[in-house]
C-alpha positions in Angstrom: -0.2 0.1 -0.3 1.5 3.5 -1.0 4.3 1.7 -2.2 5.2 0.1 0.9 5.0 -3.9 1.9 3.7 -5.3 5.0 4.4 -9.0 5.9 2.5 -11.2 8.0 4.4 -14.3 9.7 2.6 -17.6 8.6 4.2 -19.6 11.3 4.9 -22.1 8.2 8.0 -23.6 7.1 8.9 -25.1 3.7 11.9 -25.8 1.6 12.4 -23.8 -1.2 11.8 -26.8 -3.6 8.7 -27.5 -1.8 7.8 -23.8 -2.2 8.7 -24.2 -6.0 7.7 -27.5 -6.9 5.6 -29.0 -4.9 3.0 -26.8 -2.4 0.8 -26.1 -4.9 -0.4 -29.6 -6.1 1.2 -32.1 -3.5 -1.1 -34.6 -1.8 1.4 -35.1 1.2 -0.4 -34.9 4.1 2.1 -32.1 6.0 1.8 -30.1 2.5 -1.6 -30.5 1.9 -2.3 -29.2 5.4 0.0 -26.4 5.1 -1.4 -25.1 1.6 -5.1 -25.2 3.5 -3.9 -23.2 6.2 -2.0 -20.5 3.8 -5.1 -20.4 2.0 -7.5 -19.8 5.4 -4.8 -17.2 6.4 -4.9 -15.0 3.2 -8.7 -15.3 2.8 -8.7 -13.8 6.4 -6.4 -10.7 5.4 -8.2 -10.7 2.1 -11.7 -10.5 3.4 -10.6 -7.8 6.1 -8.6 -5.7 3.3 -11.6 -5.7 0.7 -14.0 -4.4 3.8 -11.3 -1.7 4.6 -11.0 -0.7 1.0 -14.6 -0.5 0.3 -15.3 1.9 2.9 -12.4 4.1 1.9 -10.3 3.6 5.2 -7.4 1.0 4.6 -4.0 2.0 5.7 -2.1 -1.0 7.3 -3.0 0.3 11.3 -6.5 0.1 10.3 -5.7 -3.1 9.1 -3.8 -4.7 12.0 -6.3 -3.1 14.3 -9.3 -4.6 12.7 -7.7 -7.9 12.6 -6.6 -7.8 16.2 -9.9 -6.6 17.3 -12.0 -9.4 15.4 -9.5 -11.9 16.4 -10.2 -11.2 20.4 -8.4 -12.7 23.3 -10.3 -15.8 24.2 -10.9 -18.6 22.3 -14.8 -18.1 22.4 -14.0 -14.6 20.6 -12.3 -16.3 17.8 -14.9 -19.0 17.2 -17.8 -16.2 17.4 -15.8 -14.3 14.7 -15.4 -17.1 12.5 -19.1 -18.1 13.0 -20.0 -15.0 11.8 -17.8 -14.9 8.7 -19.3 -18.2 7.6 -22.7 -17.0 7.9 -21.8 -13.8 5.8 -20.8 -16.1 3.4 -23.9 -18.6 3.3 -21.7 -21.5 4.4 -24.5 -22.6 6.6 -23.0 -26.4 7.0 -19.4 -25.1 8.3 -21.3 -22.7 10.4 -23.3 -25.5 12.3 -20.2 -27.2 12.6 -17.6 -24.5 14.5 -20.9 -23.5 16.4 -21.3 -27.0 17.7 -17.7 -27.1 18.7 -18.1 -24.2 20.4 -20.6 -25.1 22.3 -19.2 -28.3 23.5 -16.2 -26.0 24.0 -18.2 -23.8 26.5 -19.8 -27.1 28.1 -15.9 -28.1 28.9 -14.5 -24.5 30.1 -16.8 -22.1 30.0 -17.6 -18.7 27.8 -14.4 -16.8 28.4 -11.3 -19.2 27.5 -8.0 -17.2 27.2 -6.0 -18.6 24.2 -2.9 -18.7 26.2 -4.5 -21.6 28.4 -5.0 -23.6 25.2 -2.2 -25.8 25.5 -1.4 -29.4 24.9 -2.6 -30.5 28.2 -5.9 -28.6 28.0 -6.1 -30.3 24.3 -5.5 -33.8 26.0 -8.4 -33.2 28.9 -10.7 -31.8 26.0 -10.3 -34.9 24.1 -10.9 -37.0 27.3 -14.2 -34.6 28.0 -15.4 -35.6 24.7 -14.5 -39.3 25.0 -16.1 -39.4 28.4 -19.3 -37.5 26.6 -19.8 -40.7 24.6 -18.2 -39.2 21.7 -15.8 -41.2 19.1 -12.3 -40.5 17.9 -13.5 -39.2 14.5 -15.7 -36.7 16.6 -12.6 -35.9 18.6 -10.7 -35.5 15.3 -13.7 -32.8 14.0 -13.3 -30.7 17.1 -9.4 -30.8 17.2 -9.3 -29.5 13.7 -11.9 -26.8 14.1 -9.8 -25.3 16.9 -6.5 -26.1 15.3 -8.0 -23.8 12.1 -9.2 -21.4 14.5 -5.7 -21.0 16.3 -3.7 -21.0 12.6 -5.9 -17.6 11.8 -5.1 -16.3 15.3 -1.2 -17.1 14.6 -1.6 -15.0 11.2 -2.8 -11.6 13.5 -0.4 -11.9 16.0 -2.9 -13.0 18.6 -0.9 -16.4 19.0 2.5 -16.8 19.2 4.2 -19.5 17.5 6.0 -21.2 20.4 2.3 -21.3 22.3 0.9 -23.1 19.4 -0.1 -26.3 20.9 -0.7 -28.7 17.6 2.3 -30.7 15.5 4.9 -33.2 16.0 6.0 -33.5 19.2 2.8 -31.6 20.4 -0.4 -32.7 20.3 -1.3 -34.8 17.3 -5.0 -35.1 16.2 -6.3 -38.5 16.6 -7.9 -40.3 13.6 -11.0 -42.4 14.0 -11.4 -45.6 12.4 -14.5 -45.9 10.8 -17.3 -48.6 11.2 -18.0 -51.0 8.9 -21.4 -49.9 7.1 -21.5 -51.2 3.2 -24.1 -53.5 2.5 -23.8 -56.5 0.2 -25.4 -56.8 -3.3 -28.0 -59.4 -1.7 -28.8 -57.0 1.1 -29.5 -54.0 -1.3 -31.6 -56.0 -3.4 -33.6 -57.2 -0.4 -33.9 -53.2 0.0 -34.9 -52.6 -3.3 -37.8 -55.5 -3.3 -39.2 -54.4 0.1 -42.4 -52.8 0.6 -44.6 -52.2 3.5 -47.4 -50.8 1.8 -46.9 -47.1 3.4 -46.4 -44.6 0.5 -43.5 -42.4 2.3 -41.4 -46.0 3.4 -41.5 -46.5 -0.6 -40.5 -42.7 -1.3 -37.7 -42.9 1.0 -36.7 -46.1 0.0 -36.4 -44.8 -3.3 -34.2 -42.0 -2.2 -31.9 -44.4 -0.8 -31.8 -46.3 -3.8 -31.3 -43.4 -5.9 -28.4 -42.3 -3.6 -27.0 -45.4 -4.0 -27.2 -45.9 -7.4 -26.2 -42.3 -8.3 -22.6 -42.5 -7.0 -23.9 -42.1 -3.3 -24.9 -38.6 -3.8 -25.8 -37.0 -0.4 -29.1 -35.6 -0.1 -27.9 -31.9 -0.1 -27.4 -32.3 -4.0 -29.9 -34.9 -4.1 -32.5 -32.5 -3.4 -31.0 -29.5 -5.6 -31.1 -31.7 -8.7 -33.1 -30.4 -11.5 -33.8 -32.0 -14.9 -31.4 -29.2 -16.4 -28.9 -31.5 -14.9 -29.9 -34.4 -17.2 -27.7 -34.5 -20.4 -27.3 -37.3 -23.0 -28.3 -40.1 -20.8 -26.6 -39.3 -17.4 -26.7 -36.9 -14.4 -24.2 -34.5 -13.6 -23.6 -32.1 -10.6 -21.1 -30.0 -8.9 -20.6 -31.5 -5.2 -21.9 -28.7 -2.7 -19.3 -30.2 0.1 -16.4 -29.5 -2.0 -16.8 -26.9 -4.3 -15.3 -23.9 -2.1 -11.9 -26.2 -1.7 -11.7 -27.6 -5.5 -9.6 -25.9 -8.3 -10.9 -27.6 -10.7 -14.8 -27.6 -10.4 -15.2 -30.9 -12.4 -18.8 -32.4 -12.6 -19.6 -35.5 -10.9 -21.4 -38.0 -13.4 -23.7 -40.9 -13.0 -25.5 -42.9 -15.8 -29.1 -43.4 -15.8 -30.1 -46.9 -15.4 -33.5 -48.8 -15.8 -33.6 -48.4 -11.8 -32.7 -44.5 -11.5 -34.8 -43.7 -14.4 -38.0 -45.9 -12.5 -37.4 -43.8 -9.7 -37.7 -40.7 -11.2 -41.0 -41.4 -13.4 -42.4 -42.8 -9.8 -41.4 -39.8 -7.8 -40.3 -36.8 -10.2 -42.0 -33.6 -11.4 -43.1 -32.8 -14.4 -39.5 -33.2 -17.0 -39.0 -29.4 -17.7 -35.2 -28.0 -17.2 -36.2 -25.3 -14.8 -37.8 -28.2 -12.5 -36.7 -29.8 -9.5 -36.2 -33.5 -10.3 -37.5 -34.5 -7.3 -40.7 -32.5 -5.3 -38.8 -31.4 -2.0 -38.0 -28.0 -3.1 -40.4 -25.6 -4.9 -37.7 -22.7 -5.4 -33.9 -21.1 -4.6 -33.5 -21.0 -1.0 -31.3 -19.8 1.4 -28.3 -22.1 2.5 -30.2 -21.8 6.2 -33.4 -22.7 4.7 -31.3 -25.5 2.5 -29.6 -26.9 5.6 -32.7 -27.1 7.4 -34.7 -29.1 4.8 -31.8 -31.3 4.0 -31.7 -32.1 7.6 -35.2 -33.2 8.0 -35.2 -35.3 4.9 -32.4 -36.9 5.8 -33.8 -37.5 9.6 -37.1 -39.1 7.9 -35.1 -41.4 5.4 -33.1 -42.5 8.3 -35.9 -43.3 10.4 -37.9 -45.2 7.5 -34.1 -47.2 6.6 -33.6 -48.3 10.5 -37.4 -50.1 10.1 -36.3 -51.4 6.7 -32.9 -52.3 8.3 -34.4 -54.0 11.4 -37.4 -55.8 9.5 -34.9 -57.5 6.9 -32.2 -58.4 10.0 -29.5 -56.1 8.3 -28.8 -53.7 10.7 -28.6 -50.0 11.1 -29.2 -48.3 7.9 -28.8 -44.6 7.1 -27.8 -42.5 4.1 -24.4 -42.5 4.5 -24.4 -46.1 4.0 -26.0 -45.4 0.6 -22.8 -44.0 -0.4 -20.5 -46.3 1.6 -22.1 -49.1 -0.3 -21.8 -47.5 -3.5 -18.1 -47.0 -3.0 -17.7 -51.0 -1.5 -19.8 -52.7 -4.2 -17.8 -51.3 -7.1 -14.4 -52.3 -4.9 -15.4 -55.8 -4.5 -16.5 -56.0 -8.2 -13.0 -55.3 -9.3 -13.7 -51.6 -10.7 -10.7 -49.0 -10.7 -10.2 -46.9 -7.4 -9.7 -44.1 -10.0 -12.8 -44.3 -11.4 -14.5 -44.9 -8.1 -12.7 -41.9 -6.4 -13.8 -40.0 -9.6 -17.4 -41.1 -9.2 -17.3 -40.2 -5.4 -16.0 -36.5 -6.2 -12.6 -36.9 -4.2 -9.9 -34.8 -4.8 -7.2 -37.4 -4.7 -6.7 -41.4 -4.5 -5.7 -41.6 -1.0 -8.8 -40.0 0.3 -10.4 -43.0 -1.7 -8.1 -45.3 -0.2 -8.7 -44.3 3.3 -12.5 -44.2 2.8 -12.6 -47.9 1.5 -10.1 -49.3 4.0 -12.5 -49.7 6.8 -15.1 -51.6 5.2 -13.8 -54.9 4.0 -13.0 -56.5 7.8 -16.1 -59.3 6.7 -14.4 -59.6 3.3 -10.8 -60.2 5.0 -12.2 -62.8 7.7 -14.2 -64.8 5.0 -10.9 -64.7 2.7 -8.5 -65.8 5.7 -11.0 -68.6 6.5 -10.4 -70.2 2.8 -6.9 -70.5 3.8 -7.8 -73.5 6.1 -10.7 -74.8 3.8 -9.1 -78.3 3.3 -11.1 -80.6 1.2 -13.1 -83.9 3.1 -11.3 -86.9 3.0 -12.9 -89.0 0.5 -14.1 -92.8 1.3 -12.7 -95.8 -0.2 -15.9 -96.1 -2.4 -15.5 -92.6 -3.4 -11.9 -93.0 -4.4 -12.8 -96.1 -6.4 -15.6 -94.5 -8.0 -13.6 -91.6 -9.1 -10.7 -93.9 -10.5 -13.4 -95.7 -12.3 -15.0 -92.3 -13.8 -11.4 -91.5 -14.8 -10.9 -94.8 -17.0 -14.0 -94.2 -18.4 -13.1 -90.5 -19.5 -9.7 -91.9 -21.0 
């Protein structure tokens, strides 16, 4: 500004080679995390620069005062600032995520937590608190990643110094939860497709679940926003809302319309006009907050119906998420290329897909392990004599 530069420390360290050749596209976990943090820091500063510039009040002192003022001195203030920013950006899913973490933090240590108290022992104690509250390690990981993102932003503004930063090697390392098996077999899916209790609502949500399974495991947020304009040349294509803000290339996901998918559209769909939603859930464009509420409501109804179906068929608990896991796992079991599965799911890299699939196959491994000792039964003398006679006749 006015030919002067102001530098902000990122608190990150990379080699010159990594910066030039690897950081932008690398799939290494460390570099991916650094890239994500840098982008988050840049967005924070850029947003404040733009707001000051639009008001005609920009200068470096104003920027720094604004960043520090918005950052606050407590962890609670930092979370609230983040939640407000997400609300302004209509990122309702992320807003709810950070809001939920904040509520749990305040349940743990109150509404006024100084940042300097967020240390390695504090994080370990919070982890124990979440586990004691019935949360799993997957949930613990989600909470800790939210806190880490908040503290990364605090480092950029100078609110938190690097030597007080509690995350990383030799400090607090975020645990990784092991996913439970959720994928169904083809026979179980066939049972679901053939199930009926005579209730139209059950059949509607059963068919939405089947549609999700057949349509690349599409989540309900994307499913209810599909329009007939998304159908082209016998395929449905859409952009995955969950990752549209974080992916550099906006590649659509595509799913071929099978006879089963078409039958579900014909049975429950609106009039096939390009401007119409495929399913009669949305009538018009809605805000991000309204969309989140509508999606949550229909996911809840679907899960209730599918849980009953699972109980009747003795399959176990079934949810909308089971459809996505089953899509990926059935393809894997059938020998499909993992690159195709990854692209169909809308994942950014193969490693994500590999991790996604890794925990689903315990039963498959158990079955295959038993094959190693399934020795043939010993034949009786009469069976051996008959086998010899059959061989002689064949010759």
